[in-house]
KELOTI-366188 format. One record per residue (C-alpha): x, z, y; residue in one letter. Coordinates in steps of 0.001 Angstrom, whole numbers, padded with zeros to 6 digits, always signed. Layout:
N
XZYa;...
//
This chain:
352
+007401-018462-008898m;+007930-015285-010895q;+010334-012657-009526v;+012082-010229-011871k;+014077-007203-010742i;+016354-005626-013327d;+017704-002101-012676h;+018160-002832-008975l;+020008-000212-006897t;+021079-000173-003259k;+023461+002440-001872k;+024557+003018+001717f;+027659+005179+001301d;+026263+008349-000312d;+022629+007491+000367v;+020657+005782-002422v;+017924+003712-000733a;+016636+002034-003921v;+017319+003532-007331s;+017311+001783-010736d;+014263-000354-009915f;+012877-002620-012650t;+009686-004655-012385m;+008152-008135-012254q;+006214-009943-009521f;+003909-012518-011120d;+003697-016137-010018d;+001200-016883-007249g;+000208-013262-006632k;+000179-011142-003487l;+001968-007855-004148v;+002135-004968-001695a;+005244-002791-001537l;+003669+000455-000356l;+005092+003829+000562g;+006009+006173+003405p;+008733+005406+005943s;+012189+005578+004396g;+011036+005003+000821c;+013073+001789+000375g;+010405-000898+000889k;+012214-002929+003536s;+015543-002443+001755t;+013967-003986-001347m;+012643-006906+000715l;+016037-007498+002315n;+017721-007585-001103m;+015165-010104-002337l;+015799-012298+000703s;+019573-012012+000379g;+020047-010305+003750i;+021385-007191+002011l;+023790-007340-000937p;+022850-005562-004151v;+024834-002478-005243s;+023773-002697-008894e;+021310-004722-010954g;+020003-008276-010967k;+017349-010397-009217i;+015825-013424-010943y;+013634-016145-009452f;+011988-017514-012591d;+015061-017746-014864e;+017577-018243-012039d;+019925-015355-011268d;+019917-015216-007446v;+021591-011805-007103t;+024624-013186-005280n;+023037-016365-003904m;+023143-016732-000081p;+019807-016386+001759p;+019574-020036+002800q;+019703-021189-000822d;+016993-018887-002204r;+013937-020722-000903g;+012523-017631+000771v;+010236-017465+003813g;+010563-014222+005780l;+008183-012863+008431v;+009396-009847+010406f;+007508-007089+012163q;+008476-008429+015617n;+007682-012112+014760y;+011077-013283+016191a;+009669-016408+017893l;+011898-018386+020249y;+010512-017752+023770p;+011723-021048+025243h;+010030-023139+022517m;+006389-024177+022218t;+004262-023235+019214v;+004886-026673+017727l;+008635-026403+018235e;+008761-022870+016774n;+006912-023907+013635i;+009018-027061+013208a;+012358-025357+013833f;+013297-024688+010161p;+012941-028425+009489l;+015004-029255+012568e;+017814-027122+011119i;+017524-029210+007949k;+017859-032427+010021k;+014359-033639+009124v;+013202-036584+011220d;+011351-035471+014383k;+008146-037362+013605k;+007985-035958+010079e;+008693-032380+011085r;+006073-032508+013850e;+003487-033845+011403e;+004254-031023+008965k;+004228-028471+011776a;+000754-029627+012797k;-000410-029264+009181e;+000911-025702+009073m;-000632-024917+012471a;-004000-026072+011167k;-003618-023923+008059l;-003068-020784+010145v;-005607-021755+012835h;-003261-022249+015799v;-003604-026044+015997d;-005230-025743+019437q;-002213-023863+020826l;+000641-026246+020054l;+001875-026647+023643d;+001885-022941+024501r;+004927-020681+024681k;+004972-017344+022779p;+004394-015318+025986k;+001052-017116+026364e;-000150-016012+022913l;-001835-012848+021700s;-000152-010708+019059g;-002341-012162+016338g;-001579-015716+017432q;+002150-014991+017451q;+001826-013612+013935q;+000105-016798+012759r;+002889-018911+014274v;+005526-016802+012513a;+003733-017255+009181i;+003428-021012+009727a;+007156-021217+010513r;+007953-019353+007287a;+005678-021617+005234l;+006777-024992+006609i;+009870-025074+004375k;+007602-024582+001352k;+009267-021367+000196p;+009264-020272-003410r;+008699-016731-002167l;+007076-015419+001036l;+008224-011990+002258l;+006251-010128+004929l;+007860-007007+006420d;+005248-004764+008120e;+003711-007880+009727p;+000676-006145+011229l;+002143-002940+012641s;+002260-004237+016238n;-001424-005212+016323l;-004452-003169+017356d;-006895-001944+014707a;-009443-004780+014928r;-006769-007466+014972l;-005015-005856+011998r;-008232-006185+010015l;-008626-009835+010993e;-005001-010734+010301m;-004794-009077+006897r;-007808-011141+005828e;-006092-014233+007222e;-002887-013470+005320i;-004913-013231+002117r;-006683-016525+002868r;-003404-018315+003609i;-001763-016902+000477q;-004664-018035-001715l;-004665-021522-000156e;-000919-022031-000564t;-000547-020194-003898g;+002915-018963-002890v;+004148-015734-004471t;+004002-013181-001658t;+005431-009693-001228i;+003930-007701+001604f;+005627-004502+002850v;+003373-001877+004416t;+002979+001876+004803h;-000788+001452+005293d;-002684+002100+002054q;-005855+000460+003391e;-003987-002789+004064e;-002412-002725+000624a;-005643-001954-001210m;-007740-004534+000643s;-005712-007719+000047i;-003270-007166-002827s;-003409-008318-006418d;-001012-005492-007250k;+000455-002495-005450i;+003966-001188-006047v;+004109+002372-004749l;+007529+003781-003833m;+008919+007158-002833k;+012536+008014-001993d;+013771+004746-003491g;+011996+005247-006815y;+009072+003373-008308l;+006141+005770-008642q;+003520+003440-010110q;+002520-000229-010138e;-000990-001487-010836d;-004046-003135-009329g;-005373-001381-006194p;-008453+000119-007841q;-006547+001069-010996e;-003961+002887-008915l;-006699+004814-007117y;-008657+005627-010279d;-005737+006404-012576d;-002833+007968-010625p;+000295+008728-012635a;+001300+011723-010549n;+000335+013925-007629l;+002203+011782-005077f;+000187+008695-006052v;-003083+010636-005970a;-002259+012066-002537n;-001014+008808-001022f;-004076+006732-001918l;-007482+007611-000587g;-009135+008451+002721n;-010048+011246+003048p;-007089+012498+001023p;-007709+013922-002417i;-008460+017667-002552n;-005773+019750-004241n;-006738+023144-005657l;-003838+025189-007011t;-004157+027553-009949g;-003200+028061-013576y;-004498+027503-017102i;-006060+030445-018954k;-008014+030285-022221d;-008906+026617-021689g;-009971+027116-018075y;-008482+026124-014742f;-008372+029367-012766v;-007940+029349-008989l;-004740+031042-007860e;-006667+033884-006195d;-008919+034247-009298d;-011990+033397-007204s;-013325+030823-009679g;-012677+028928-012886r;-013578+025582-014478i;-013504+024602-018134k;-010882+021907-018743v;-010944+019627-021754n;-007277+018731-021764n;-005198+019323-024873e;-001964+018817-022902n;-002614+021747-020578a;-000593+024775-021665k;-001525+028436-021405e;-000435+029965-018045n;+000819+026574-016815q;+000848+026337-013000q;-001281+023312-012130v;-003025+021411-009348v;-006619+020272-009777l;-007091+017048-007794g;-010665+016179-006789i;-011660+013033-004907r;-014149+013707-002104a;-016718+011431-003734e;-016388+013255-007068s;-017933+016486-005800a;-021725+016799-005921l;-024156+019514-004936i;-025254+021483-007989g;-027520+024473-008444t;-026982+028182-008921k;-027779+027694-012597e;-025629+024574-013075d;-022382+024357-011125h;-018623+024322-011590d;-017439+026253-008538l;-018914+028127-005617e;-017802+027192-002112a;-018515+028417+001398i;-019779+025887+003925f;-017531+025665+006991d;-018379+022567+009053q;-019573+018984+008828q;-018471+015822+010648y;-020107+012440+011054t;-017596+009639+010467m;-019474+006405+011077g;-021948+006020+008239k;-020439+008919+006284e;-020883+012661+006535e;-017808+014693+005619l;-018120+018428+004973a;-015335+021022+004958f;-015807+023807+002424l;-013745+026841+001434k;-013133+027729-002197i;-011423+031091-002250g;-008540+030751+000208n;-008357+026973-000177q;-010202+024185+001631q;-011725+020946+000334i;-013498+017958+001860r;-016541+016350+000243i;-019063+013706+001205y;-022335+015433+002021l;-025630+013843+002983s;-027139+014987+006267s;-030251+015779+004206d;-028502+019046+003328y;-028908+021562+006162k;-026162+024065+005416f;-025075+026595+008000q;-021553+028003+008428k;-021019+030678+005794g;-023680+029384+003355d;-022870+029312-000362i;-022604+025761-001735v;-022747+025196-005498y;-020460+022331-006497l;-020619+020147-009570k;-017759+017739-010324f;-017892+014300-011906r;-015426+013552-014687s;-014195+010454-012791k;-011927+011245-009866g;-010902+014692-011121v;-007313+015114-012341y;-004957+017817-013530l;-001294+017783-012456f;+001655+019970-013309d;+002405+021886-010120k;+006205+021798-010429e;+006814+018186-011512s;+003661+016595-010075g;+003160+014652-013318v;-000417+014142-014414r;-001345+016210-017455i;
//
């Protein structure tokens, strides 16, 4: 099912939680609503489910206007952060409960519940109560319960935030597997960029109730529309060097270095930010380099070596092979790739 949102706005008194939001969620895709806490992700999800009324705008499921339709009539499956399983019921009874509400025959609903349990790999736990399950198992049961009514749309609100790191990794892969097997259109709310980038067909990035950018995960990383997008995606974070444009060069704010910029949109004396991904900085030579830096320190992070360098009064992080034996205070000659290097207007944050 395709979901269309047309100029959607949600206000709580004087606070605008979602502002003039227009976009489309394609049929059968997994879309991540991504952004920091308070950006409007969960508010958006609750409007889609019908839990929250809309202040302005329209919501369409395919061609059906569901803006004012009650939640029970929308055909939506919703999985919350806290799972919300019934403690006195077994796994089988929890999964089957939505069909019990619909007065489905007991034999039929138990058969369907067992099918769902098998899909989410909890079919060996049917007689257990929620307190006897791990967090990941409870999450699987909650997903099975949401799927048993064959929803047109599956909504997941921060479903992995209560799990430890290893289990989060396992469960996000499981959510992707289940979504691909069922083909149900799924919207997944998270503040974790790694989760969003690893399993989504598309990411919708929000800030302060506004849409910042929507695209495929890699496209969003490679082609950020503004400084917020560039800063939000990527680990380690993108390096931001502040300066200004002079005679076709980016000049560091303390005049300690300059780089030629081939950007016709950059204006003379414009205050800008040069964004550089850590992987886009290479070691050059004294004869061939873009900027000089001073080596500060180096950390081993698993299989990667991350170096901290100072350029003038600013600091950057780059990936640096342990083959390089720099000492604190050494001069490092940096050369930058064209990919992963961006110019942003300092005041507006818009990419130039």
